[in-house]
C-alpha positions as CSV (number, residue, x, y, z in Angstrom):
1,T,0.0,-0.1,0.0
2,N,1.5,3.5,-1.0
3,D,0.7,5.0,2.5
4,A,2.4,8.3,3.5
5,N,1.7,7.6,7.3
6,G,4.7,5.2,8.0
7,L,2.4,2.0,7.7
8,E,4.2,-1.2,6.5
9,G,4.3,-2.2,2.8
10,P,5.9,-1.1,-0.2
11,V,5.6,2.5,-1.4
12,K,6.2,3.9,-4.8
13,L,8.0,7.4,-5.3
14,Y,8.2,9.7,-8.1
15,V,11.6,11.3,-8.8
16,G,11.7,14.3,-10.9
17,S,13.7,17.0,-12.4
18,L,16.6,14.6,-13.2
19,H,19.6,15.5,-15.4
20,V,19.3,13.6,-18.8
21,N,22.6,11.9,-18.1
22,I,21.5,10.4,-14.8
23,T,21.2,6.5,-15.1
24,E,19.1,4.0,-13.2
25,D,22.2,2.7,-11.5
26,D,22.9,6.3,-10.3
27,I,19.3,6.6,-9.0
28,R,19.6,3.3,-7.3
29,A,22.9,4.5,-5.8
30,I,21.2,7.4,-4.3
31,F,18.1,5.7,-2.8
32,E,19.3,2.4,-1.9
33,P,21.1,3.3,1.3
34,F,17.6,4.3,2.8
35,G,16.4,0.7,2.5
36,P,15.7,-2.2,0.2
37,L,14.3,-1.4,-3.3
38,D,11.8,-3.5,-5.2
39,F,12.7,-1.5,-8.5
40,V,14.1,1.7,-10.1
41,H,12.5,2.7,-13.4
42,L,13.9,5.6,-15.3
43,Q,11.3,6.9,-17.9
44,K,12.7,7.2,-21.5
45,E,11.7,8.2,-24.8
46,P,10.7,5.2,-26.9
47,K,12.5,6.0,-30.1
48,S,15.8,7.9,-28.9
49,G,16.0,6.2,-25.6
50,R,16.8,9.6,-24.0
51,S,15.6,10.2,-20.5
52,K,12.5,12.0,-19.9
53,G,13.9,13.5,-16.7
54,Y,12.0,11.5,-14.1
55,A,11.8,7.9,-12.7
56,F,9.9,5.9,-10.2
57,V,11.5,4.1,-7.3
58,Q,9.7,1.5,-5.1
59,F,10.8,0.9,-1.6
60,S,9.8,-2.4,0.0
61,N,8.8,-0.7,3.2
62,S,7.2,2.8,3.1
63,G,9.0,3.9,6.3
64,D,12.2,3.7,4.3
65,G,10.4,5.7,1.5
66,N,9.2,8.4,3.8
67,K,12.9,8.9,5.0
68,A,14.2,8.9,1.5
69,I,11.7,11.7,0.7
70,A,12.4,13.8,3.7
71,Q,16.2,13.8,2.9
72,L,16.6,13.7,-0.8
73,H,13.6,16.2,-1.9
74,G,15.3,19.5,-3.2
75,L,18.8,18.1,-3.2
76,E,21.2,19.0,-6.0
77,V,22.1,16.0,-8.4
78,V,24.4,17.1,-11.4
79,G,23.5,20.7,-10.9
80,Q,19.6,20.2,-10.8
81,Q,17.4,20.0,-7.6
82,I,15.5,16.8,-7.8
83,K,11.7,16.3,-6.6
84,V,11.0,13.4,-4.6
85,A,7.5,12.4,-3.5
86,I,4.9,9.7,-3.3
87,A,3.6,8.7,-6.6
88,N,-0.1,8.4,-7.4
89,S,-2.0,5.8,-9.3
90,K,-1.3,7.8,-12.6
91,G,2.4,7.9,-12.0
92,R,3.1,11.5,-10.9
93,E,3.8,13.0,-7.6
94,V,1.0,13.7,-5.0
95,G,0.0,17.1,-4.4
96,A,-0.6,20.2,-6.6
97,G,2.8,22.0,-5.8
98,Q,6.4,20.9,-5.5
99,G,7.1,19.5,-2.2
100,S,3.6,19.3,-0.9
101,A,3.8,15.6,-0.4
102,V,6.9,16.0,1.5
103,E,6.0,18.9,3.7
104,N,3.1,17.0,5.2
105,M,5.3,13.8,5.6
106,D,6.2,12.3,9.0
107,P,9.5,10.8,8.1
108,E,9.6,8.5,11.2
109,G,6.2,7.4,10.8
110,D,5.5,7.8,14.6
111,G,3.8,11.2,14.8
112,G,7.0,13.1,15.0
113,L,8.1,16.3,13.6
114,K,6.6,17.1,10.1
115,L,9.3,18.6,7.8
116,N,8.9,21.6,5.8
117,A,11.5,23.1,3.5
118,Q,13.3,24.9,6.4
119,S,13.3,22.0,8.8
120,R,14.5,19.6,6.0
121,A,17.4,21.7,5.4
122,A,18.2,21.8,9.0
123,L,18.0,17.9,9.2
124,M,20.3,17.5,6.4
125,A,22.8,20.1,7.7
126,K,22.8,17.8,10.8
127,L,23.3,14.9,8.9
128,A,26.2,16.4,7.0
129,G,27.6,17.4,10.4
130,G,27.4,21.1,9.7
131,S,25.4,24.0,11.1
132,Q,24.9,25.9,7.8
133,A,21.8,25.3,5.4
134,A,24.2,26.0,2.5
135,S,26.4,23.1,3.4
136,V,23.6,20.6,3.0
137,G,24.8,17.3,1.7
138,Q,24.3,18.0,-2.0
139,V,24.6,15.0,-4.4
140,G,27.6,14.8,-6.8
141,A,30.4,17.3,-6.9
142,A,27.9,20.2,-6.8
143,A,28.4,20.3,-3.1
144,A,28.8,23.9,-1.9
145,V,31.8,25.1,0.0
146,A,31.2,25.6,3.5
147,P,31.4,29.0,5.0
148,S,34.7,29.4,6.8
149,A,35.9,32.0,9.5
150,P,37.0,35.4,8.2
151,A,40.5,35.0,6.8
152,K,43.5,37.1,7.8
153,T,44.8,39.4,5.0
154,K,46.9,37.5,2.5
155,S,50.3,38.6,0.9
156,K,50.4,38.7,-2.9
157,R,52.6,35.7,-2.8
158,D,50.1,33.7,-0.9
159,R,47.3,34.7,-3.2
160,A,49.4,33.9,-6.3
161,L,50.0,30.4,-4.8
162,E,46.1,29.7,-4.2
163,Q,44.8,28.2,-7.4
164,P,41.0,28.5,-8.0
165,V,39.1,25.2,-8.2
166,D,38.4,24.4,-11.6
167,A,34.5,24.8,-12.0
168,S,34.2,21.3,-13.7
169,I,35.7,19.5,-10.9
170,Q,32.6,20.4,-8.6
171,F,30.4,18.5,-11.2
172,D,32.8,15.6,-11.8
173,Q,31.3,12.6,-10.0
174,G,34.6,10.4,-10.2
175,L,34.7,6.8,-10.4
176,L,32.0,6.0,-8.0
177,G,29.0,8.1,-9.5
178,P,27.1,10.5,-7.2
179,A,28.2,11.4,-3.8
180,S,26.2,10.4,-0.8
181,P,23.8,13.0,0.5
182,I,24.4,11.4,4.1
183,P,27.6,10.8,6.0
184,T,29.5,7.7,5.3
185,E,33.0,6.3,6.2
186,C,33.9,7.0,2.7
187,I,35.0,10.3,1.3
188,L,36.5,11.7,-2.0
189,L,39.1,14.5,-2.0
190,K,39.2,16.5,-5.1
191,N,41.9,18.9,-6.5
192,M,44.6,17.4,-4.2
193,F,47.2,17.6,-7.1
194,D,47.9,18.2,-10.6
195,P,48.8,15.1,-12.4
196,A,50.5,17.1,-15.3
197,G,52.8,18.7,-12.7
198,E,53.8,15.2,-11.1
199,T,56.8,13.6,-12.7
200,D,58.6,11.5,-10.1
201,E,58.2,7.9,-10.2
202,G,55.7,6.4,-7.6
203,W,54.4,10.1,-7.0
204,D,50.8,8.7,-6.6
205,K,52.1,6.3,-3.8
206,E,53.9,9.0,-2.0
207,I,50.8,11.4,-1.9
208,G,48.6,8.3,-0.8
209,E,51.0,7.6,2.1
210,D,51.2,11.5,3.1
211,V,47.4,11.8,3.1
212,K,46.8,8.6,5.0
213,L,49.4,9.5,7.6
214,E,48.0,12.9,7.9
215,C,44.3,11.7,8.3
216,E,45.0,9.0,10.7
217,R,46.7,11.6,12.8
218,K,43.7,13.8,13.0
219,F,40.6,11.8,12.2
220,G,41.3,8.1,12.9
221,P,42.3,4.8,11.2
222,V,42.1,4.7,7.5
223,S,41.3,1.2,6.1
224,H,41.7,2.1,2.4
225,I,43.1,4.8,0.4
226,F,43.4,5.3,-3.4
227,V,45.0,8.1,-5.6
228,D,43.7,8.4,-9.1
229,K,46.6,9.7,-11.0
230,L,44.5,10.0,-14.3
231,S,42.0,12.3,-12.5
232,K,42.0,15.9,-11.6
233,G,43.6,15.3,-8.3
234,F,41.1,12.5,-6.8
235,T,42.0,10.7,-3.8
236,Y,39.5,8.2,-2.3
237,L,39.6,7.2,1.6
238,M,37.7,4.9,3.5
239,F,37.9,5.2,7.4
240,K,37.2,2.5,9.7
241,D,34.3,4.1,11.4
242,L,31.7,6.9,10.6
243,E,33.2,9.2,12.9
244,G,36.4,9.4,11.0
245,G,34.8,10.0,7.7
246,T,32.6,12.8,9.2
247,M,35.4,14.7,11.0
248,A,37.5,14.4,7.6
249,K,34.7,15.8,5.5
250,E,34.1,18.6,8.1
251,A,37.8,19.5,8.4
252,L,38.9,19.1,4.6
253,H,36.0,20.4,2.5
254,G,37.0,24.0,1.3
255,R,40.4,23.9,2.9
256,W,43.7,24.9,1.1
257,F,46.3,22.2,0.6
258,A,49.7,23.1,-1.0
259,G,47.9,26.2,-2.7
260,R,45.0,24.0,-3.9
261,K,41.4,24.4,-2.5
262,I,40.0,21.0,-1.6
263,V,36.6,19.8,-2.5
264,C,35.3,16.9,-0.4
265,D,32.3,14.6,-0.9
266,Y,30.9,11.7,0.8
267,Q,30.9,8.2,-1.2
268,F,28.4,5.5,-1.0
269,K,30.0,2.5,1.1
270,P,28.5,-0.2,-1.1
271,M,29.7,1.5,-4.3
272,Y,33.1,2.1,-2.7
273,E,33.5,-1.4,-1.6
274,R,32.3,-2.9,-4.8
275,H,34.6,-0.9,-7.0
276,F,37.8,-1.4,-5.1
277,G,37.1,-5.0,-4.3
278,L,36.9,-4.5,-0.5
């Protein structure tokens, strides 16, 4: 039964405003962490096979679907804010306006707080370990750089050393697809190095050792690290616990490293383990 009140049973969700390049695997990776899925159906044009920009996702348990709505509706996926709501029998979202189904949703199914746009943003900021609505866990590299404390006046030399972030990096999903909208043990550090400027033999291993040593010293044990030397400075890390991943994300996102501004995203743990054979 498609029930928005947290009752047991499957629930079918409408997912709209999807980028045309998003695949069913991408959608599954975004929704699967909230609970078992019965199916993911991306709607396509019959002749061209091009995405119509919306899909249907069915959870085996309506409570899991409710939580997915509360946390994913309005999040940015490849530069577009997606719409997530209960699907009606005609295959569209329930309610006349965007978010109408979500704003009346009890995500816990127990009569708790009903989320509107503001409280939903606060929830996501809390899940992401931050206090700013602007730092809500946006999907993909479109994650915004969290505000930092006022910086001291920098010298001309310091400003010359600081290289701006290539805008394309913030939309590059890397090897594992979309970023996780909720904290995990796995993170992706972007813009850590410029492969064109690295010529020494084994430079990628050296960077990996340095990053692992520094992260373990500050955030806790690291169980895996991979430096993608063919990327735009991408380094993948898996911490042994969620606390380590969360601390690293909070500390490293938006920080400067060797004159380069770091972008940090959470990664889906199942995708991480599957890709690296862990």
